C-alpha positions as semicolon CSV with decimal commas, in nm:
position;residue;x (nm);y (nm);z (nm)
1;X;9,981;4,250;-1,300
2;X;9,667;4,427;-1,175
3;X;9,559;4,547;-1,518
4;X;9,569;4,193;-1,655
5;X;9,337;4,043;-1,391
6;X;8,975;4,102;-1,481
7;X;8,836;3,752;-1,425
8;X;8,861;3,577;-1,087
9;X;8,723;3,242;-0,974
10;X;8,647;3,207;-0,604
11;X;8,630;2,842;-0,502
12;X;8,408;2,797;-0,197
13;X;8,109;3,027;-0,139
14;X;8,086;3,006;0,237
15;X;8,124;3,267;0,510
16;X;8,449;3,400;0,360
17;X;8,440;3,300;-0,006
18;X;8,108;3,462;-0,092
19;X;8,189;3,798;0,073
20;X;8,526;3,799;-0,105
21;X;8,360;3,721;-0,437
22;X;8,099;3,989;-0,379
23;X;8,344;4,263;-0,282
24;X;8,563;4,191;-0,587
25;X;8,258;4,192;-0,816
26;X;8,129;4,513;-0,660
27;X;8,461;4,670;-0,757
28;X;8,425;4,578;-1,123
29;X;8,603;4,241;-1,143
30;X;8,425;3,962;-1,330
31;X;8,386;3,693;-1,065
32;X;8,271;3,334;-1,094
33;X;8,194;3,167;-0,763
34;X;8,235;2,791;-0,742
35;X;8,068;2,568;-0,486
36;X;7,980;2,199;-0,460
37;X;7,643;2,286;-0,307
38;X;7,396;2,344;-0,591
39;X;7,157;2,517;-0,348
40;X;7,422;2,776;-0,269
41;X;7,496;2,822;-0,639
42;X;7,128;2,870;-0,722
43;X;7,082;3,117;-0,436
44;X;7,378;3,330;-0,546
45;X;7,258;3,331;-0,908
46;X;6,925;3,466;-0,779
47;X;7,116;3,739;-0,598
48;X;7,045;3,585;-0,258
49;X;7,268;3,498;0,038
50;X;7,227;3,153;0,195
51;X;7,341;3,262;0,543
52;X;7,323;3,564;0,773
53;X;7,584;3,837;0,729
54;X;7,494;4,207;0,749
55;X;7,527;4,403;0,421
56;X;7,637;4,098;0,221
57;X;7,297;4,062;0,056
58;X;7,317;4,413;-0,092
59;X;7,659;4,342;-0,244
60;X;7,556;4,005;-0,387
61;X;7,229;4,131;-0,532
62;X;7,398;4,432;-0,688
63;X;7,688;4,236;-0,834
64;X;7,461;3,969;-0,980
65;X;7,222;4,223;-1,133
66;X;7,514;4,407;-1,294
67;X;7,649;4,082;-1,439
68;X;7,976;4,092;-1,245
69;X;7,903;3,786;-1,028
70;X;7,769;3,443;-1,112
71;X;7,803;3,100;-0,954
72;X;7,856;2,749;-1,082
73;X;7,944;2,400;-0,960
74;X;8,220;2,365;-1,223
75;X;8,556;2,541;-1,198
76;X;8,599;2,779;-1,494
77;X;8,908;2,922;-1,657
78;X;9,022;3,244;-1,491
79;X;9,326;3,464;-1,450
80;X;9,320;3,431;-1,071
81;X;9,179;3,172;-0,833
82;X;9,097;3,231;-0,468
83;X;9,049;2,910;-0,270
84;X;8,828;2,961;0,036
85;X;8,723;2,609;0,134
86;X;8,697;2,451;0,481
87;X;9,007;2,318;0,659
88;X;8,865;2,120;0,952
89;X;9,073;1,904;1,181
90;X;9,061;1,528;1,207
91;X;9,010;1,327;1,527
92;X;9,385;1,345;1,592
93;X;9,367;1,728;1,561
94;X;9,570;1,732;1,238
95;X;9,440;1,941;0,948
96;X;9,217;1,786;0,686
97;X;9,343;1,926;0,356
98;X;9,109;1,719;0,140
99;X;8,891;2,020;0,055
100;X;9,196;2,211;-0,065
101;X;9,300;1,911;-0,273
102;X;8,951;1,887;-0,423
103;X;8,966;2,256;-0,516
104;X;9,309;2,201;-0,672
105;X;9,177;1,913;-0,882
106;X;8,911;2,142;-1,023
107;X;9,156;2,422;-1,093
108;X;9,444;2,221;-1,244
109;X;9,286;2,139;-1,584
110;X;9,206;2,507;-1,642
111;X;9,563;2,635;-1,602
112;X;9,781;2,754;-1,886
113;X;10,057;2,926;-1,689
114;X;10,077;3,276;-1,550
115;X;9,765;3,243;-1,332
116;X;9,756;3,369;-0,974
117;X;9,643;3,109;-0,717
118;X;9,562;3,231;-0,368
119;X;9,482;3,004;-0,076
120;X;9,264;3,204;0,162
121;X;9,152;2,913;0,381
122;X;9,302;2,921;0,729
123;X;9,570;2,656;0,704
124;X;9,855;2,489;0,892
125;X;10,213;2,581;0,803
126;X;10,301;2,432;0,466
127;X;9,943;2,406;0,330
128;X;10,003;2,659;0,052
129;X;10,310;2,468;-0,060
130;X;10,108;2,146;-0,039
131;X;9,842;2,294;-0,268
132;X;10,107;2,414;-0,512
133;X;10,284;2,079;-0,522
134;X;9,953;1,896;-0,556
135;X;9,868;2,104;-0,863
136;X;10,213;2,055;-1,011
137;X;10,176;1,679;-0,973
138;X;9,859;1,705;-1,179
139;X;10,020;1,950;-1,420
140;X;10,393;1,865;-1,451
141;X;10,408;2,093;-1,755
142;X;10,385;2,391;-1,519
143;X;10,622;2,526;-1,252
144;X;10,654;2,785;-0,978
145;X;10,963;2,955;-1,119
146;X;10,955;2,907;-1,495
147;X;11,235;2,650;-1,484
148;X;11,296;2,422;-1,784
149;X;11,085;2,658;-1,995
150;X;10,771;2,545;-1,812
151;X;10,515;2,826;-1,763
152;X;10,509;2,951;-1,406
153;X;10,219;2,980;-1,164
154;X;10,198;3,252;-0,899
155;X;10,094;3,093;-0,569
156;X;10,024;3,286;-0,249
157;X;9,846;3,268;0,085
158;X;9,624;3,549;0,213
159;X;9,438;3,451;0,531
160;X;9,107;3,617;0,609
161;X;9,101;3,830;0,925
162;X;8,736;3,931;0,954
163;X;8,481;3,911;1,232
164;X;8,149;3,741;1,154
165;X;7,880;4,007;1,165
166;X;8,126;4,270;1,039
167;X;8,272;4,089;0,739
168;X;8,177;4,341;0,470
169;X;8,325;4,625;0,675
170;X;8,644;4,450;0,780
171;X;8,718;4,308;0,434
172;X;8,771;4,667;0,329
173;X;8,919;4,829;0,638
174;X;9,141;4,560;0,795
175;X;9,509;4,524;0,716
176;X;9,593;4,209;0,519
177;X;9,891;3,975;0,518
178;X;9,995;3,826;0,184
179;X;10,254;3,551;0,171
180;X;10,390;3,434;-0,161
181;X;10,567;3,118;-0,266
182;X;10,777;3,368;-0,459
183;X;10,814;3,746;-0,422
184;X;10,642;3,787;-0,757
185;X;10,340;3,591;-0,632
186;X;10,317;3,804;-0,318
187;X;10,320;4,126;-0,521
188;X;10,059;3,994;-0,765
189;X;9,826;3,894;-0,481
190;X;9,882;4,230;-0,312
191;X;9,775;4,410;-0,630
192;X;9,457;4,203;-0,656
193;X;9,353;4,266;-0,294
194;X;9,428;4,635;-0,340
195;X;9,117;4,644;-0,563
196;X;8,906;4,662;-0,246
197;X;9,132;4,664;0,060
198;X;9,187;5,008;0,212
199;X;9,401;4,874;0,495
200;X;9,775;4,815;0,470
201;X;9,868;4,503;0,272
202;X;10,182;4,346;0,417
203;X;10,386;4,096;0,216
204;X;10,591;3,802;0,341
205;X;10,650;3,439;0,251
206;X;10,364;3,188;0,245
207;X;10,450;2,988;0,557
208;X;10,488;3,304;0,768
209;X;10,149;3,427;0,645
210;X;9,995;3,091;0,739
211;X;10,151;3,104;1,084
212;X;10,046;3,467;1,138
213;X;9,677;3,379;1,117
214;X;9,721;3,083;1,352
215;X;9,911;3,299;1,599
216;X;9,643;3,568;1,596
217;X;9,370;3,319;1,683
218;X;9,585;3,133;1,935
219;X;9,656;3,460;2,114
220;X;9,282;3,511;2,149
221;X;9,229;3,151;2,257
222;X;9,492;3,172;2,533
223;X;9,339;3,491;2,671
224;X;8,986;3,350;2,658
225;X;9,111;3,040;2,839
226;X;9,242;3,262;3,120
227;X;8,896;3,419;3,155
228;X;8,722;3,080;3,140
229;X;8,954;2,936;3,402
230;X;8,885;3,240;3,621
231;X;8,511;3,172;3,594
232;X;8,555;2,815;3,719
233;X;8,777;2,925;4,007
234;X;8,543;3,212;4,098
235;X;8,246;2,976;4,110
236;X;8,425;2,756;4,364
237;X;8,512;3,060;4,574
238;X;8,164;3,212;4,557
239;X;8,284;3,516;4,361
240;X;8,094;3,694;4,082
241;X;8,348;3,656;3,800
242;X;8,193;3,939;3,599
243;X;8,240;4,184;3,886
244;X;8,590;4,046;3,945
245;X;8,694;4,109;3,585
246;X;8,537;4,455;3,581
247;X;8,738;4,550;3,888
248;X;9,064;4,395;3,767
249;X;9,033;4,570;3,431
250;X;9,053;4,907;3,605
251;X;9,427;4,844;3,626
252;X;9,582;5,046;3,340
253;X;9,771;4,747;3,199
254;X;9,511;4,473;3,251
255;X;9,244;4,383;2,996
256;X;9,094;4,045;3,083
257;X;8,850;3,912;2,825
258;X;8,503;3,785;2,908
259;X;8,441;3,417;2,990
260;X;8,171;3,216;2,819
261;X;8,039;2,863;2,772
262;X;8,337;2,768;2,554
263;X;8,494;2,877;2,227
264;X;8,339;2,816;1,887
265;X;8,369;2,906;1,523
266;X;8,597;2,769;1,255
267;X;8,894;2,985;1,359
268;X;8,968;3,021;1,730
269;X;8,836;2,675;1,819
270;X;9,039;2,509;1,543
271;X;9,350;2,705;1,446
272;X;9,554;2,655;1,767
273;X;9,549;2,279;1,706
274;X;9,734;2,340;1,378
275;X;10,021;2,493;1,576
276;X;10,011;2,208;1,827
277;X;10,026;1,956;1,543
278;X;10,319;2,140;1,384
279;X;10,523;2,149;1,709
280;X;10,362;1,906;1,956
281;X;10,649;1,907;2,206
282;X;10,676;2,284;2,225
283;X;10,322;2,425;2,205
284;X;10,245;2,357;2,570
285;X;10,066;2,680;2,662
286;X;9,862;2,676;2,342
287;X;9,760;2,313;2,401
288;X;9,662;2,385;2,762
289;X;9,449;2,681;2,658
290;X;9,267;2,465;2,402
291;X;9,202;2,200;2,667
292;X;9,067;2,461;2,909
293;X;8,829;2,604;2,651
294;X;8,725;2,263;2,521
295;X;8,638;2,159;2,878
296;X;8,416;2,460;2,948
297;X;8,097;2,326;2,779
298;X;8,100;2,017;3,001
299;X;8,147;2,240;3,307
300;X;7,836;2,435;3,202
301;X;7,644;2,108;3,161
302;X;7,742;2,008;3,516
303;X;7,624;2,345;3,647
304;X;7,287;2,313;3,477
305;X;7,245;1,949;3,582
306;X;7,309;2,042;3,945
307;X;7,054;2,323;3,923
308;X;6,795;2,096;3,764
309;X;6,849;1,827;4,029
310;X;6,802;2,085;4,305
311;X;6,450;2,153;4,179
312;X;6,340;1,799;4,264
313;X;6,102;1,779;3,968
314;X;6,052;1,495;3,723
315;X;5,986;1,711;3,418
316;X;6,202;2,023;3,416
317;X;6,182;2,252;3,114
318;X;6,513;2,417;3,026
319;X;6,513;2,717;2,793
320;X;6,846;2,729;2,610
321;X;6,890;3,075;2,459
322;X;7,118;3,074;2,154
323;X;7,296;2,814;1,943
324;X;7,541;3,010;1,728
325;X;7,904;3,042;1,832
326;X;7,877;3,420;1,877
327;X;7,612;3,689;1,897
328;X;7,382;3,800;1,615
329;X;7,487;3,550;1,345
330;X;7,362;3,209;1,229
331;X;7,702;3,033;1,221
332;X;7,688;2,714;1,430
333;X;8,036;2,581;1,344
334;X;8,212;2,434;1,650
335;X;7,953;2,609;1,866
336;X;7,981;2,527;2,237
337;X;7,609;2,602;2,270
338;X;7,520;2,314;2,037
339;X;7,749;2,083;2,231
340;X;7,596;2,190;2,562
341;X;7,238;2,135;2,445
342;X;7,331;1,796;2,300
343;X;7,497;1,682;2,624
344;X;7,216;1,819;2,836
345;X;6,958;1,631;2,632
346;X;7,141;1,307;2,692
347;X;7,178;1,367;3,064
348;X;6,835;1,516;3,123
349;X;6,623;1,218;3,022
350;X;6,266;1,295;3,122
351;X;6,331;1,668;3,105
352;X;6,274;1,889;2,802
353;X;6,497;2,152;2,639
354;X;6,334;2,430;2,440
355;X;6,588;2,608;2,222
356;X;6,567;2,967;2,101
357;X;6,790;3,063;1,807
358;X;6,638;3,356;1,618
359;X;6,884;3,327;1,328
360;X;6,798;2,972;1,216
361;X;6,473;2,813;1,103
362;X;6,552;2,457;1,205
363;X;6,771;2,270;1,450
364;X;7,114;2,152;1,332
365;X;7,148;1,783;1,249
366;X;7,321;1,713;1,582
367;X;7,002;1,816;1,767
368;X;6,726;1,757;1,512
369;X;6,665;1,392;1,599
370;X;6,670;1,431;1,978
371;X;6,319;1,381;2,111
372;X;6,348;1,613;2,412
373;X;6,488;1,913;2,219
374;X;6,254;2,157;2,041
375;X;6,314;2,485;1,859
376;X;6,065;2,749;1,975
377;X;6,028;3,125;1,986
378;X;6,159;3,334;2,273
379;X;5,825;3,418;2,435
380;X;5,714;3,054;2,433
381;X;6,046;2,937;2,580
382;X;6,058;3,185;2,865
383;X;5,693;3,132;2,960
384;X;5,726;2,757;3,008
385;X;6,085;2,731;3,136
386;X;6,185;2,625;3,486
387;X;6,548;2,709;3,406
388;X;6,670;2,976;3,163
389;X;7,018;2,905;3,026
390;X;7,173;3,195;2,834
391;X;7,433;3,056;2,592
392;X;7,464;3,336;2,333
393;X;7,429;3,708;2,399
394;X;7,213;3,791;2,097
395;X;7,078;4,146;2,105
396;X;6,722;4,013;2,107
397;X;6,785;3,856;2,448
398;X;6,902;4,182;2,607
399;X;6,545;4,300;2,652
400;X;6,492;4,021;2,903
401;X;6,556;4,100;3,267
402;X;6,671;3,850;3,529
403;X;6,424;4,010;3,770
404;X;6,143;3,933;3,526
405;X;6,267;3,579;3,474
406;X;6,337;3,513;3,839
407;X;6,701;3,517;3,948
408;X;6,678;3,169;4,094
409;X;6,613;3,009;3,755
410;X;6,869;3,196;3,541
411;X;7,211;3,060;3,442
412;X;7,396;3,332;3,250
413;X;7,708;3,189;3,084
414;X;7,784;3,514;2,902
415;X;7,747;3,762;3,186
416;X;7,510;3,956;2,964
417;X;7,267;4,057;3,234
418;X;7,550;4,114;3,477
419;X;7,712;4,348;3,222
420;X;7,386;4,534;3,170
421;X;7,345;4,571;3,544
422;X;7,704;4,691;3,581
C-alpha cells in the first residue's frame, strides 16, 4: 500500500493538520492542505505559519519551496485523506460532528474507490464510523468491504497525541495508535504514518482507537482535578499547596500534578465530556473531575475580587499575565485565563485589567470589546498594576520576582514563583 500513496490531502490546517501536512511533505509525499480559511491557505502557500509552534515554520517553508506542499480551499483528488478538523462540544456537552461532515462532503465527490481515509480529529466513540457512513450515503456506489462489486474505501482513525510547543518533535517520536474500520484499513494507515513516525505504531479497531485518546486525556484531567481540589482545600486551611505537593511527591509512589487556574485546550478540557456523553450513568469520576476543573476559574475570580476589595480603592489596575491555555504558545482554545479575565472585567466595573500575552498581537474576540480590558506589554503592565495575577507560566514571566513586584500584590495561580523559590 505504501508505495502507491504519493499524494495526500490533509483537510484542516490548524494546530494538528498543518504539522501533519508539513511532516509528510518534508518526507517526500506530495501534500495538498485544505482549509476553509483563505488567510490560512494564502499563508501556507507563502511558506508561512499562521500560529506559533516551534520548528513548524522551517518545515512548512522548506516543503513549499520544494513543491511538496501547497494549500487550497477546495478538496482535491488524492490517494489518501487525513481529516484534522475541530470537534467541539455543544451546550449539552455532546460532540459537534458538523466539521467532520463538512470535510466528508468535500471528499466524497473525489473518491473512486481504494482511497485511504483517516480521521485524525479527536472524536467520540463511533465518529469514524459516522464519517464512513456519511460518505457512503453520498456515494452509495462505494463500500467498506467491496461487497456487491462496489469499490471499497479504507477508513481508519489515528488520534494525534502531541503536546503544543513540541508538536514537530512528538509527531516523529511518539508512539501512535491506528484503528481501522477493517484490518486492511488499519495496516494501510500504519504504512502511511510509518513515513515519518519513529515510534511504535499500534493497530486496533477504530472505536478502541477513539476511546484510547479520550482515556488518555481523561486520565490527565482526573489527576489535574485532584491537584486543583487540593489547592482550594489548602487555601481554606492556610497551607501553601505548592510546598504541600513538593513534600508529598517525595513519597516513591506519589506524583501529584500541579494545580492551576483551570484546564484549557481543545483536548483535556473537551475530551472527557465525550466519554460522559457516551456513558452518562457510569462516568461519575470523569464527570466530577470535569466539574472540579471547570469550577476553578470562578474560584480564581473570587480570590482576585476579594484581594481587590481589600485594597479599598475605586480604580484598581489588575495585570493579568498570560491568556493562552499553556505556557509558551499562542493557543487560546478553552483557555481558563480568557474566562477569568472576562469574568473579572464584568465584576470589576470601575477597575481596569491590563493583559500581557506575548504570543498574540490582539485580544481575542471575547475580550476585544470590553472597555476595561487592554493588551499591553509586560513592563507597562507591571509598572502600573496594583495587583499582579499570573495565569500562564510563560518563560518570559520567570524573570520577574515576587520580591520585586511586592508579595502583597501577587496572585500566582501557577505556582511559578513558588517553584522557582523551591
